[in-house]
C-alpha positions as CSV (number, residue, x, y, z in Angstrom):
1,M,-84.1,60.7,75.4
2,S,-80.4,61.2,75.9
3,S,-78.4,60.0,78.9
4,S,-77.6,63.6,79.8
5,S,-81.3,64.3,80.0
6,V,-81.9,61.4,82.3
7,G,-79.1,62.5,84.5
8,T,-80.5,66.0,84.6
9,I,-84.0,64.8,85.5
10,G,-82.6,62.4,88.2
11,T,-80.6,65.2,89.7
12,T,-83.3,67.8,89.9
13,S,-86.1,65.5,91.1
14,A,-84.2,64.6,94.3
15,P,-85.0,67.0,97.2
16,P,-82.1,69.0,98.5
17,G,-80.5,67.7,101.6
18,T,-81.8,64.1,101.2
19,N,-78.4,62.5,101.3
20,S,-77.2,64.3,104.4
21,G,-80.5,63.5,106.2
22,Q,-80.3,59.9,105.3
23,S,-76.7,59.7,106.5
24,E,-77.7,61.3,109.8
25,I,-80.5,58.7,110.3
26,L,-78.2,55.8,109.3
27,K,-75.6,57.2,111.7
28,K,-78.1,57.2,114.6
29,L,-79.3,53.7,113.7
30,N,-75.7,52.3,113.6
31,E,-74.7,54.1,116.8
32,P,-74.0,51.8,119.7
33,E,-76.7,51.7,122.4
34,W,-74.3,52.7,125.2
35,K,-73.2,55.8,123.2
36,S,-76.7,56.9,122.5
37,F,-77.6,56.4,126.2
38,W,-74.6,58.5,127.3
39,K,-75.5,61.3,124.9
40,R,-79.0,61.5,126.4
41,F,-77.7,61.2,129.9
42,V,-75.2,64.0,129.7
43,R,-77.9,66.4,128.6
44,H,-78.8,66.5,132.3
45,K,-76.2,68.7,133.9
46,L,-77.4,68.0,137.4
47,A,-77.0,64.3,136.8
48,L,-73.3,64.8,136.1
49,V,-73.1,66.7,139.4
50,G,-74.9,63.8,141.1
51,V,-72.5,61.3,139.6
52,V,-69.5,63.2,140.9
53,L,-71.1,63.5,144.3
54,L,-71.8,59.7,144.3
55,I,-68.3,58.9,143.3
56,I,-67.0,61.0,146.2
57,L,-69.4,59.6,148.8
58,V,-69.0,55.9,147.7
59,G,-65.2,56.4,147.5
60,M,-65.2,57.9,151.0
61,A,-67.2,55.0,152.3
62,I,-65.0,52.3,150.7
63,L,-61.7,54.0,151.7
64,A,-62.9,55.1,155.2
65,P,-60.1,53.3,157.1
66,V,-57.5,55.0,154.8
67,I,-59.1,58.5,154.8
68,A,-60.1,58.8,158.5
69,P,-57.2,60.3,160.4
70,H,-58.4,59.0,163.8
71,D,-60.3,56.1,165.3
72,P,-63.9,57.2,165.0
73,N,-64.8,55.6,168.4
74,R,-61.9,56.8,170.5
75,I,-63.2,58.9,173.3
76,S,-61.1,61.8,174.8
77,L,-63.0,63.8,177.3
78,I,-60.1,66.2,177.7
79,N,-60.4,67.1,174.1
80,R,-64.3,67.3,173.9
81,L,-65.9,70.0,171.7
82,A,-62.5,71.0,170.3
83,S,-62.8,73.5,167.4
84,P,-61.7,72.5,163.9
85,G,-57.9,72.5,163.4
86,L,-55.0,70.7,162.0
87,E,-55.3,67.8,164.4
88,N,-59.1,67.5,164.1
89,W,-60.2,68.9,160.8
90,L,-63.9,69.2,161.8
91,G,-63.3,69.4,165.5
92,T,-64.5,66.9,168.1
93,D,-67.9,66.0,169.4
94,E,-69.4,65.9,172.9
95,T,-67.2,63.0,174.0
96,G,-64.0,64.1,172.2
97,R,-64.3,61.8,169.1
98,D,-63.0,63.1,165.8
99,V,-66.0,64.4,163.8
100,F,-64.4,64.0,160.4
101,S,-63.5,60.3,161.1
102,R,-67.1,59.6,162.3
103,L,-68.5,61.3,159.3
104,V,-66.4,59.2,156.9
105,F,-67.3,55.9,158.7
106,G,-70.9,57.1,158.9
107,A,-71.0,57.2,155.1
108,R,-70.1,53.5,155.0
109,V,-73.0,52.6,157.4
110,S,-75.6,54.9,156.0
111,L,-75.0,54.2,152.3
112,S,-74.8,50.4,153.0
113,I,-78.1,50.4,154.8
114,G,-79.7,52.6,152.1
115,I,-78.5,50.5,149.2
116,A,-79.2,47.1,150.9
117,A,-82.7,48.2,152.0
118,T,-83.5,49.4,148.5
119,L,-82.5,46.1,147.0
120,V,-84.8,44.3,149.5
121,S,-87.6,46.6,148.3
122,I,-86.8,46.0,144.7
123,I,-86.7,42.2,145.0
124,V,-89.9,41.9,147.0
125,G,-91.8,44.5,144.9
126,S,-90.6,42.9,141.6
127,L,-91.7,39.4,142.7
128,I,-95.1,40.5,143.8
129,G,-95.7,42.9,140.9
130,A,-94.5,40.6,138.2
131,F,-96.5,37.6,139.5
132,S,-99.7,39.7,140.1
133,G,-99.6,41.3,136.6
134,F,-98.8,38.1,134.7
135,V,-101.3,35.8,136.4
136,G,-104.1,38.4,136.6
137,G,-107.6,37.5,137.7
138,T,-108.5,37.0,141.3
139,I,-104.9,36.7,142.5
140,D,-104.1,40.0,140.9
141,T,-107.1,41.7,142.6
142,I,-106.2,40.2,146.0
143,L,-102.5,41.2,145.8
144,M,-103.3,44.7,144.6
145,R,-105.8,45.3,147.4
146,F,-103.1,44.2,149.8
147,V,-100.7,46.7,148.2
148,D,-103.4,49.4,148.6
149,A,-103.8,48.5,152.3
150,M,-100.0,48.7,152.9
151,L,-99.9,52.1,151.2
152,T,-102.5,53.5,153.6
153,I,-100.2,52.6,156.6
154,P,-97.7,55.3,157.5
155,T,-94.6,53.2,156.8
156,F,-92.3,55.3,159.0
157,F,-94.4,54.7,162.1
158,L,-94.7,51.0,161.1
159,A,-90.9,50.8,161.0
160,L,-90.8,52.5,164.5
161,L,-93.2,49.9,165.9
162,I,-91.3,46.9,164.4
163,L,-87.9,48.2,165.6
164,S,-89.3,48.9,169.0
165,A,-90.5,45.4,169.3
166,F,-87.6,43.5,167.7
167,G,-84.7,45.8,168.6
168,A,-82.5,48.1,166.5
169,S,-79.6,46.6,164.6
170,F,-77.9,46.9,161.2
171,L,-79.7,43.8,159.8
172,N,-83.1,44.8,161.3
173,L,-82.9,48.2,159.8
174,I,-82.3,46.8,156.3
175,I,-85.1,44.3,156.6
176,V,-87.6,46.8,158.1
177,I,-86.9,49.6,155.7
178,G,-86.9,47.2,152.8
179,L,-90.2,45.5,153.8
180,T,-92.0,48.8,154.3
181,G,-91.0,50.3,150.9
182,W,-91.7,47.7,148.2
183,M,-95.3,48.7,147.4
184,T,-94.6,51.4,144.8
185,V,-92.1,49.0,143.1
186,A,-94.8,46.3,142.9
187,R,-97.2,48.7,141.2
188,V,-94.6,49.9,138.7
189,V,-93.6,46.3,137.7
190,R,-97.2,45.2,137.5
191,S,-98.1,48.0,135.1
192,E,-95.2,47.2,132.9
193,V,-96.0,43.4,132.9
194,L,-99.6,44.2,132.0
195,R,-98.5,46.3,129.1
196,T,-96.0,43.7,127.8
197,K,-97.7,40.4,128.3
198,N,-100.1,40.9,125.3
199,E,-97.3,41.9,122.9
200,E,-96.8,39.8,119.8
201,F,-93.4,38.4,120.9
202,V,-94.9,37.1,124.1
203,Q,-97.8,35.4,122.2
204,A,-95.2,33.9,119.8
205,A,-93.3,32.5,122.8
206,T,-96.5,31.0,124.1
207,S,-97.4,29.5,120.7
208,I,-94.1,27.5,120.6
209,G,-94.8,25.9,124.0
210,L,-92.6,27.9,126.4
211,S,-93.8,27.6,130.1
212,P,-95.4,30.7,131.6
213,G,-92.6,31.0,134.2
214,L,-90.0,31.0,131.4
215,I,-91.9,33.6,129.4
216,L,-92.3,35.8,132.4
217,W,-88.6,35.6,133.3
218,R,-87.1,35.8,129.8
219,H,-89.5,38.0,127.8
220,V,-91.8,40.0,130.1
221,F,-89.9,40.9,133.2
222,P,-86.8,42.3,131.4
223,Q,-89.0,45.0,129.9
224,A,-89.4,46.4,133.5
225,V,-85.7,46.5,134.2
226,P,-85.1,50.1,133.0
227,L,-87.9,51.2,135.4
228,L,-86.4,49.2,138.2
229,I,-83.0,50.9,137.7
230,V,-84.7,54.3,138.1
231,A,-86.7,53.1,141.2
232,T,-83.5,51.7,142.7
233,T,-81.6,55.0,142.3
234,L,-84.5,57.1,143.7
235,G,-85.2,54.5,146.5
236,V,-81.7,54.7,147.9
237,G,-82.1,58.4,148.7
238,E,-85.4,57.7,150.4
239,A,-83.9,54.8,152.4
240,I,-81.0,57.0,153.6
241,I,-83.5,59.6,155.0
242,V,-85.5,56.9,156.8
243,E,-82.4,55.3,158.3
244,S,-81.1,58.7,159.4
245,S,-84.5,59.5,161.0
246,L,-84.7,56.2,162.8
247,S,-81.1,56.6,164.0
248,Y,-81.9,60.1,165.2
249,L,-84.7,58.7,167.3
250,G,-82.4,56.1,168.8
251,L,-83.8,53.1,166.7
252,G,-81.0,52.9,164.2
253,V,-77.5,51.5,164.4
254,Q,-76.5,51.9,168.0
255,P,-73.3,53.8,169.2
256,P,-70.4,53.5,169.3
257,A,-70.9,52.8,165.6
258,S,-71.4,56.1,163.7
259,T,-74.1,56.9,161.2
260,W,-75.2,60.3,160.0
261,G,-78.4,59.9,161.9
262,N,-76.9,59.2,165.4
263,M,-74.4,61.9,164.8
264,L,-77.3,64.3,164.5
265,A,-78.8,62.8,167.6
266,G,-75.6,63.3,169.6
267,S,-75.2,66.9,168.4
268,Q,-78.5,68.1,169.7
269,S,-77.3,68.4,173.3
270,E,-74.6,70.9,172.1
271,I,-76.6,72.6,169.5
272,W,-76.0,76.1,171.0
273,N,-72.3,75.6,171.8
274,R,-71.3,73.8,168.5
275,P,-74.1,74.1,165.9
276,D,-71.7,72.9,163.2
277,L,-71.8,69.4,164.8
278,A,-75.4,69.1,163.4
279,I,-74.5,70.8,160.1
280,Y,-71.9,68.2,159.0
281,P,-74.0,65.1,159.1
282,G,-77.1,67.0,157.9
283,L,-75.1,68.3,154.9
284,A,-73.9,64.7,154.2
285,I,-77.5,63.4,154.2
286,L,-78.6,66.3,152.0
287,L,-75.9,65.9,149.4
288,S,-76.3,62.1,149.2
289,V,-80.1,62.3,148.7
290,L,-79.7,65.0,146.1
291,A,-77.1,63.0,144.3
292,F,-79.2,59.9,144.0
293,N,-82.3,62.0,143.0
294,F,-80.4,63.9,140.3
295,V,-79.1,60.6,138.8
296,G,-82.5,58.9,139.2
297,D,-84.3,61.8,137.4
298,A,-81.8,61.7,134.5
299,L,-82.1,57.9,134.2
300,R,-85.9,58.2,134.2
301,D,-85.7,60.5,131.2
302,T,-82.9,58.7,129.5
303,L,-84.4,55.2,129.7
304,D,-87.9,56.4,128.7
305,P,-88.4,55.0,125.2
306,R,-90.4,58.2,124.3
307,M,-87.3,60.3,124.9
308,K,-84.9,58.2,122.8
309,N,-85.7,60.0,119.5
310,N,-85.4,63.5,121.0
């Protein structure tokens, strides 16, 4: 057989488009993980809206002393309930304080409490869930029944009871909201630990003599980190709602410090004269919660291993 015949057979036997398909696969395999993550993330248009909103809100909270045109706590009874204008962009409230300045400083307090309380929930839930799932047996059963019991208690009313007993303050709000919202995180982490602890790489780590604590910390728990990132993002929005509700009922950060919740509480006495005083903080709460939920939903889809090949 001549060389030309061999070349002809080799050419015709290869399916059309094989080279381009292989190059696409190789390109995907060699693509940096962050680039692949970003491509999946930007498919969610609402997530990009959420990112922009979060940048604005967080920037507003960080730069509050620079952005706010007035002292948020300065009372001017002569200028109470002034309409929006050049001097007071969103007008003044029932005691003459600048609404825009209080809204900006309120972002700092509300976001700080929401983020800090969520971190408390993540830490407590992760510790309990990881320990329960990894140890298993009777300890796992006892801890999960405790989680089930906590889930049956209306956490908002539990937070009301605790704050009524110990007093409302910035630190108390963070602790109470955090310690009444960790149960779902514990269940998520436990399920991931149960799934991972029987994997071959974990058994290999056990066979070479690594301690159980080291295996849990280095090999098992990191598998739950993507889920924790999603839980953190979604949890902040929920914590902001809880903080605003508690502040509205007078059990949040106390005046003169401004939060979106106590701004809503202060506006109810003038709801018929100045309904916009309730709209501004209500809109801030709505936008912040939507932003965190948009980003959280996108992260859940992006970090899900089943979605990576789509």
